[in-house]
N, C-alpha and C positions, 0 to 999 in steps of 0.2 A: 608526810605527804604534803607538798606546798600546794596553793591556792591554783595554780596553773597545773596544777593534773588532774583537775575536776573541771575544765573547761567544755564546753559543749557549743557546738555551733549547727546551725540550720539554715540553709539556703534556697529559697522556692525562685527558681526563674522559668517563669511559663509552669509546662509539666514535668520541671525538672527538680527533683528535689536530693538534695544533699544534706545528711544529719551525721552528728558524730564530729569525733577528733582522730586524725591520724588514721582514718580509714585506708586500707591496703593499695597502694598504686594511686591515691588523690589525696591532692595539698588543697585547697584555699588560702590564699592570703587576699587581704582587702585592708583600703582604707576609705571612709566613710569620713566625709566633712561637712559639718551643718551651720548655719549663722541666723541671726534675725533679719537680715538684710532680706529682700522681697526676690533677688536674686534664686534660682534653686540649688538646694543643695546638691551634693553631687555623691556618690559611690564607686569607685573601680574594683572590680571584682578579676581576681585570678586563678583561674582553676587548671590545675596540672591534671591529666590522665584521662578525660570525660571520654569516654566508649565513641565510636563515629555513630553510632543511632542519635547518643542522646545529641551529638554537635552535628550533624544533619537536622535535628529537631530545632534547635536554636538557630540556626540559618535560615530556615525556613518560615518561621515567627516573625514576622515584622518588628514589631516593638513588645516584646511579652513582658508582662509586671516582673518582677524582681522584690521579695523580702529576705530580710538579710536578720537574723536573730542569733546570738551569742550570747554567752554567760557562763554557767557552772552546774554541774551535777544537781537536780532538783528546782532551778531555777535560771531559766533563759527566758530574756526578752529582746522583743525586736528594736532593733535599734535603724532600720532604714526600710522604706518603702518607696517603688518609684515603678520608674520604668526602663526598661534598655534601650539606648538611643545606638548604641553599635555594638557588633560581637564580631569578634576577628579570632582566627584559628591561626597558628604558626608555631613551626618545631623549632627547638631551642636546645640543640644536642639533640640527647636523645628523649626528649620530654614533646608531647605535643601538650600545648598552652592554647586556653583559652581565655581571652580578657574581654569583662562585659564592661563598658561605661554605662552608668545611669543616670539619672537625675528624679527628683521628688514632684516633678511639675511638668516634666512632659516640654513640648515644641507651646502646644496651645495657651497653657498658662501665659507665656512670657509674649506672645503674638495676639493676643486674643483683641479684639473691636468689638466696641458695642455703639448699638444706634438706637437710643430712645428718648422719647420725650416722655416727662413728667408733668403732669398736673399741677396747678398751684395747691400750696399747702400740703403738699408730698411731703413725709416726713425722709429724713436722711437714710434712716435704715432702712426703707424702701429702695433705695440710690445702691444701699451698701449691699444688698438681696440679690441684685440684678448684675454688680459687676462681678458679683463672686459666681452668680452662673455661667458667666462668659468667659471664665480663669476658667472651666469645667474641671476644678478641683470639690473635694470634698466640704462640706461645711464648716465643720471644727467647732472652734466656739462661735460662729457668728451669730447665734441667738444671743449669746449675751453680750454682743459687740452692738448688734441692735438696739438694745435695752440702753445701752450708753449713751449713742447718738442719739435716741429719742429723748433723751431725758437731760441729756447734758448743754453743754454750751452751745453745740453746733445743730440745734434742733432747729431752729429758724431759718437755717441757712436756703432753702428752698420753697419756702412761703410763696414764691413767685414763679414758681414752676420752674424747670432747667429742660436741657436737651443734652444728652452726652452723645457726645459722635466721634470716637477716636480711641485710643488705645487703653485697654481696661486696665493695665495696670498703672498707668498715668492718673487718672482718674481714682481708683482706688488711694494709693499713694496722695492726693491732693487734699482728697476725703476725709481720711483717717489727721493727716496733718492739721485740717482744721479743727479736729476734734481733740486735738492730742492724744492723737491712738496712732500705733506703726502698727505694720502686719507684716508677716512670712507666711511662707508655706513648710508646714513640716509633715514629713511623712504624707504629701498628697491632701492634706487639711490646711484650711485657714486657718492662722492662728492671729488674734489681733488682741494687742496689751496698751495698757498704758503706757506712753511714753516714760524708758526707766524703770518702769515695775515688771515686776516678776510674776509668773503663776500664782496662782492661789493652792499652793502645795506646799505641805512640810518640807522644808529648807534637807538637801543631804548635807551630814556631816563628812567633812573629809580631814585625816588627823593622821597622827604616825603610824595607825595600823593598817591603813588603804593609799596613802601618798608615797608614790613614787618619788624620791629625791627631794630635793626641798623647793619649795612654792618662789616665786618671786612676785615682786611688787611694784610699778613703775610711781611715776611723780603723778600722775594722772587716777591714782589708785585701781590701774585695772591689774588684777592679781592672773597669775598665770604657774598651773599646775600640772601634774600627769597623776593618774589613779589608774589601779587596775581596772577593767572594762566594770560599768556599771551600765546597765542598760537604761537605768530611768534618768541618767545626765541627757539633758535635750537643753536647745537654746530657749531662755527663756524663763528655765528652773531656777531657784535659788540654792546657791550654797553655803555652807560655813566652814571656811576651814581656818584650822587649830593645830596651827603648828608652832613651836617654840622661836621660831625666828617670824612667823607672818599669820596674823589672827585676822580674819576681815568676813565678813558678809555681803555676797556680791552676786549679780545676775548672770548666768551663764550668756555671755554674747555669741561664742563659738566653742565648739567641742569637733575633733577628728578621732576618729575611732581607728585604731590600726590591728589587724588582728593576721595570725600566720598559724595556721595548723602543726608547723611542723619547726616552729621557731617557738622563742618564751616572747615574741609579741604577740601582746594581748592588755593593750592601754587606750585610757581616752586621755589624749590633752586638752585642756579648760582654760578658755580667756573669758576671765568677768569681771564685770564693771562693777566696783565698790561705791557707795556715796561719792558722788563726783564733790571735790573740794572746790 
């Protein structure tokens, strides 16, 4: 029995729940792309053979939440959580196919605007909280970011007060830049990191036991590798690649999950930045 024989999948779109692998007449394929950039992460799902009731349910609900968990028997992890933006049903030969396009921040986080004045002496953490509220996302590691802002080099930038009026993501980017921070949205939650630094969690070790193919490394110390799906691979996480040809510690800048319950596709491809030369 190979690792692929123990695959497990769980997809929840609104009230529709799909579990298992190779359910009779039901095939699920997907690709989830996640990065450390402020732009939304995306996941596209293709489901074969949904019954008429479920298809009608998806069409009626405007923008249902979408949660995708994948893994193996006894170990399944959520790799994507977001909102379905487009649902399309079509015939392909003898199959009825449903395509669901999602992202993890919705439209509001990209178009949000903020209109607020802050009194003299305001700490930058308070501005960060207001900007996060405007985005309409979960707070994630906001509290830790507030502590860093209020104690760091940007602590005094609003001593004279300020007015924030306009595109919330722009102001958030500028605020983070002034403090040596960077932000993104991961599965509907704000994630703030020190520029170039990884999340404070144990590094994921990737070696010949779980790598697929041979990793590559660029002149800019960017490593690319593919492994069987591991749900804890996420932007900002630290990885240690230990391969006879490539050995490096890097931060995950981008990961792309590809899965198909009716084929061998069950991989995550990783792009990681090592120490800059």
